[in-house]
LOBATOR-299660 format. One record per atom (N, C-alpha, C): x, z, y. Coordinates in pm, whole numbers, plus 50000, padded with zeros to 5 digits. Atoms other than C-alpha are relative to their C-alpha. Layout:
N
XZY/...
END
This chain:
246
499064988949981/760941122604220/499475009950104/500564991549896/759251135504536/498885008749943/501104992650060/756191145604331/500515011449912/499414989850087/758391164504084/500535011650084/499454989749913/760181182904364/498885008350065/501134993049938/756851191404529/499365009749901/500594991550103/755461205004201/500865012249973/499094988850023/758581226104147/499955010050116/500064991349883/758381239604502/498715008349998/501294992950008/754701248604453/500055010849895/499884990350108/755481265804123/500835012250044/499164989049951/758241286204287/499245008750099/500774992649900/755931295804573/498995009249934/501014992150069/753221307804335/500635011149918/499304989650076/755791327104133/500405011550091/499584989849904/757131345204438/498795006450067/501214995249933/753731347904607/498804995949915/501165003550081/750921348704347/498784997750086/501165003849920/747491335604459/499415011450081/500624989149927/746181370004551/500845004950116/499134995449892/749191375704775/500074990150114/500015010049895/748761343704972/499005004050108/500864996449888/747021345105307/498534999049962/501434999650026/743371354905276/499274998350133/500785002149880/740901342105534/498945010950008/500914988749990/738981372505655/498544996350007/501405004049987/735791354405752/499464994149871/500425005150130/735671336205418/499785011549902/500164988350085/736151369505242/498705007250031/501244993449961/733291384705441/498794992349950/501105008150052/731031355705344/499845002049850/500074997550144/731911362004979/499395013749972/500624986850012/731031398805021/498494998950015/501435001849977/727641388505160/499334993149882/500585007450112/727041363704876/499885009049877/500054990950114/727811391004621/498945010950018/500984989449974/725501416304789/498574995149986/501385004650004/722411394604814/499934984850004/500215014449994/721171359204749/499524995950140/500445005049869/720281337305045/498525003150021/501434996749992/716571342004972/499625007849875/500304991350114/715191369704752/498865009550033/500924988949983/712671397504698/500565012049924/499524988050069/713331433404595/499115011850036/500634987249971/711991468804581/501115010150031/499024989749964/713801498404738/499325013550015/500434986449969/713451535904753/500955005650104/499224993449896/714641553305070/499745015049993/500124985550010/715311590605049/500745006550116/499394992249892/715941612305354/500175014449952/499694986750049/717641645205266/500435008850117/499724991049889/717661674005514/501015010749959/498984990050032/720271701905537/499535010649900/500514989850093/717991726005343/499704994349861/500225006450130/717751700805056/498644993549984/501315006350009/714171690005125/500134984950018/499925014650002/713461652905079/498684993650042/501165008549976/711101626205203/500344986149949/499715012750066/710841594005004/499044989050046/500785011849965/709641559005092/500304989249897/499815011550087/709131528704867/499614987550078/500245012349924/709391493905019/500144987749911/499825013550054/708871458304902/500604991550111/499285007649896/711221434605087/500184985549959/499745014350021/711501396805120/500944995150110/499045005549904/714341377905287/500124985049978/499795014450009/714831341105366/501114995950096/498955005749917/717991324305492/500825010350074/499074991849922/720211338905761/499345011250080/500514990949897/717761357305983/498535003849987/501414996750017/714291362905834/499855010749892/500224989350096/713271395405664/498735007650034/501204992149980/710081415105613/499975010949893/500054988750092/709561449305453/498625006650008/501334994050011/706231463905334/500125014049941/499984986350051/705781501505289/498895001749895/500944997750109/704131510304957/499655014849987/500254985750002/704451548204978/500995006650096/501154991550034/703951575405089/498704994550056/501325004849959/700241571605152/499884998950151/500085000149854/700701579405521/500644987750062/499305011849949/702941548605559/499534987049934/500405011750080/701261524905311/499374989250088/500545011349925/700571490605457/500754996750127/499185003249883/703041493005743/501004989049964/499105011350024/705271462605780/501024999250114/498945002749902/708611457705954/500444985549983/499625014250001/709541422006047/501234998050086/498815003349921/712911408906160/500194984850004/499665014049978/713611374606306/501214999850092/498784999549921/717211372806420/500215013850059/499784987249933/717761400206678/498695007150034/501294994549962/714021406706721/499335007049881/500664992350105/712101433206524/498655005150050/501344994949971/708461444206507/499555009449890/500654991350097/706421471106334/498504997850009/501455001650009/702881464106218/499425012449934/500684988350054/700621494406164/498534996449984/501415003750021/697211487906004/499075007750094/501044994249915/694241494606230/500485004150139/499504996749867/696441498006539/499914988150094/500025012049917/696341462106660/501204991449972/498905009150021/699091437006711/501315007649979/498714993450024/702681445106597/500685003950130/499284995249883/704831464806840/501494997249983/498575002450005/708451457406928/500755012849968/499124988850030/711111480306785/501434995350019/498615003649980/714871481406832/500825003049876/499144998650116/717751480206586/500465014449979/499494986350011/718901515806663/498915010349976/501094991050035/715461531206618/499875000549847/500234999150143/714281541806273/498525002349973/501424998650033/710771536606137/499805010149887/500114990250108/711551561305855/500645013450036/499254988149968/713541587706040/501295000349918/498784999350079/716701600205871/501154992850068/498775005649946/720131584405915/499964984750004/500125014649996/719221548205834/499174995950121/500815005449890/718071528606139/499394986749957/500705012450034/716021496706153/500974988949962/499015010150033/719161475306144/500505001649857/499584997650138/720211491805815/498924995849902/501125002950091/716761487205662/499724985149994/500235014549993/716391451005776/501344993050025/498645004849977/720041441605736/500144985249966/499635013850024/721131405505773/501374999549935/498645001350052/724311392005614/500995004550108/499034995049903/727321408205776/500644988750080/499305010849929/728941374705862/499124993450106/500915005449898/725841364906061/500185007550132/499924991749880/726391393706305/501425003550043/498634995549970/730161399706288/501044989449972/498785007850025/733501382006311/501085009649951/498894992050049/736551394606125/501154999250101/498894999649903/739261405706368/501285005549939/498834994650066/741611422206121/499805001049850/500044999250146/742451421805750/501295006449952/498844992650050/744761446705579/499935001249849/499914998650145/745861445605216/500385014449969/499754986150033/745621481005080/500235002149850/499764998950143/746601473804719/498794995849920/501185003150077/743381476104521/498804996650087/501105002949908/741231471304831/500514992350121/499735005749868/741071451605155/499285008550104/500684994049887/740251467005489/499684989050099/500465010049904/738181443505705/499585007050128/500434995049871/737831450806075/499104989450063/501015009449953/734701434706219/499595003350143/500464998749861/733541428806575/498684992750016/501325006049981/729921422206670/500104987450086/500005012649926/729231386906792/499265001150133/500794998149879/726691398907051/499785014950024/500264985949967/725751431307225/498705005049938/501274995850059/722371431607050/500185006049861/499734994650134/724001441706718/500075015250008/500114985449998/723461478206626/501355006950016/498694993749995/727161486306580/501014990150058/499035008849934/729921472206800/501114995749905/498935003250093/732551474106526/499745006449864/500074994550135/732751479806152/501405000049940/498814999950084/735621490005926/499525000449855/500555001750134/734771477605577/501105000049894/499084999850113/736721487105264/499384992349885/500535009150102/736281459904999/500845001049874/499324999650129/737131463304631/500454985949961/499475013450029/739381434104527/499414994149873/500485005250128/738081431304171/498584994750009/501415003849994/734391429504252/499644992650128/500285005349865/734621417404615/498665005650049/501174992549954/732001443704696/500485010750098/499614989349907/732051468504984/499935013649932/500004986250048/732891504704904/499535009550109/500354991649886/732691521705243/500034991750127/500045006849870/731791509805592/499865010550109/500124991449882/732491529205911/499354992050112/500735006649893/730041520006187/500375006750133/499374994649879/731571524106532/499364994350125/500575004249872/730141522806885/501084993650085/499055006549910/731761503407169/500945010250065/499164989349944/733121536807298/501095004449903/499054995750102/735051541006973/499495011549916/500574988750073/732791569006847/499454995449865/500555002850133/731971569306474/498535003949998/501434997450003/728201566106441/499575004849862/500354996350137/727881567606062/500944993149904/499245006550107/729541558605734/499044996449888/500805004850113/727901538005459/500865000049875/499284999250127/728931543705096/499214992349892/500625007650109/728101517504828/500525005149866/499564995350132/728171528004461/499054995049891/500825002850119/726801522504107/499694985049986/500185014450022/727341485504034/498994997649887/501055003050099/724341471103845/499804985149989/500345014050024/723491437503689/498494998550013/501435002049975/720101427203832/499484987349933/500405012750059/720081394103641/500164988550098/499885012149918/720271358303771/501334999450073/498695000249936/723951363903851/500165009850114/499944990149893/723191392404094/500595013049944/499324987750043/725711420304028/500515006850126/499724993649871/725951444904315/499745015049991/500304985650001/725801482004407/498505002750002/501414996050007/722501498404322/499675010650104/500224988449914/722971527304564/500794998750130/499364999549869/723751530004935/499675013450064/500204986949938/724241564205092/500665000150138/499424999149866/724881572205457/499955014250053/500004987449926/725841602505661/500594997350138/499605002349862/726671607106027/500475012950065/499584988049925/728641631406243/499005003650108/501034997349899/725721628506484/498805007249941/501114993350071/723321642506219/500595008749890/499284991850096/725331669906051/499065006449900/500804994250107/723951680705716/498914990949948/501045009450042/721541651205693/500644988349925/499575011850073/721911622905443/498794991149973/501055009350042/719911591805357/500564991249890/499605007950117/720021572105034/499034988449983/500805011950029/718791536904956/500324995549858/499835004350139/718271527304589/499294986749982/500525013550015/717791490404508/499484997849858/500575002750132/715581478104222/499344986250001/500725012750021/714191445304087/500324989550107/499595010549908/716191422604315/500064986849924/499995013050065/715601386204226/499854988850103/500075011549910/715921352004383/498564994950009/501335005649979/712761337404533/499984992550132/500145007949879/711941310604787/498675003150068/501204996849923/709411316905063/499754989450107/500355008549887/707541296305321/500295007450130/499694994049870/708431302205685/498845008150056/501164993249942/704861313405765/499955014849962/499994986050044/705491345805572/500715008850103/499214992349905/707951356705841/499504997550142/500635001449869/705531355306133/499155012350027/500834988549964/703561381606323/498604998749942/501355002050053/700291366106205/499895003649853/500064997550144/701241371305840/500205014849965/499684986150032/702201408305868/498875007649930/501044992750073/698741420905758/499844995549855/500215005950134/699031399405442/501245000549911/498744999950077/702551407105316/499785004949857/500264994950135/701101426005018/499604988949903/500395011250087/699841392304885/501214994049927/498805005650062/703451383404797/500335006749868/499634992350118/703691409704524/499224995649876/
END
């Protein structure tokens, strides 16, 4: 009899409060967003386009490999002036390797090796849940609004406001905010694409900033696929050899 009453109570609860209306754990939702955006370990190609106020453009093509929570490396394939350069990220630490210059040099998350509005943290982005905790979750009907707070001061942006589409559990827009409360930039995800192997995610990421009026940067993703890598690939010693992965 108790089991029957419990089942009836559960049925009534689900009728009044359908599953999507029940409490949603913000950090679990953020982890799902990350899982939908990128596999735990993968390789991909990207085109970065910097667009100036007069409409002129500068384009870069990169090959990128990522492993686990905190290892990523990006190899510049074009333009010719940048070919062979490598950016490496291990957790909060980043380096830039330039052929014929010597050992890799340290770079910071807020710097940009390509110029434009994207910084190094955007180009070598880790999963959001690795760097942020969810401090607020608002149901906006067809979307959720996630408010995120950086776990450490080394993260490029102190806070994020992420609008997530409920159907796809993919980000639509992200406001990147400094500790002072100033809006640094906004990221816009668009053009959902099936990359295969169960990877269905936005193909395009565009950013603009009130600090760079009239300037825009666009990132277009291509040929993203799951792949496992050895740890030695994500070391300073391997940076001159990243092209061997392709």
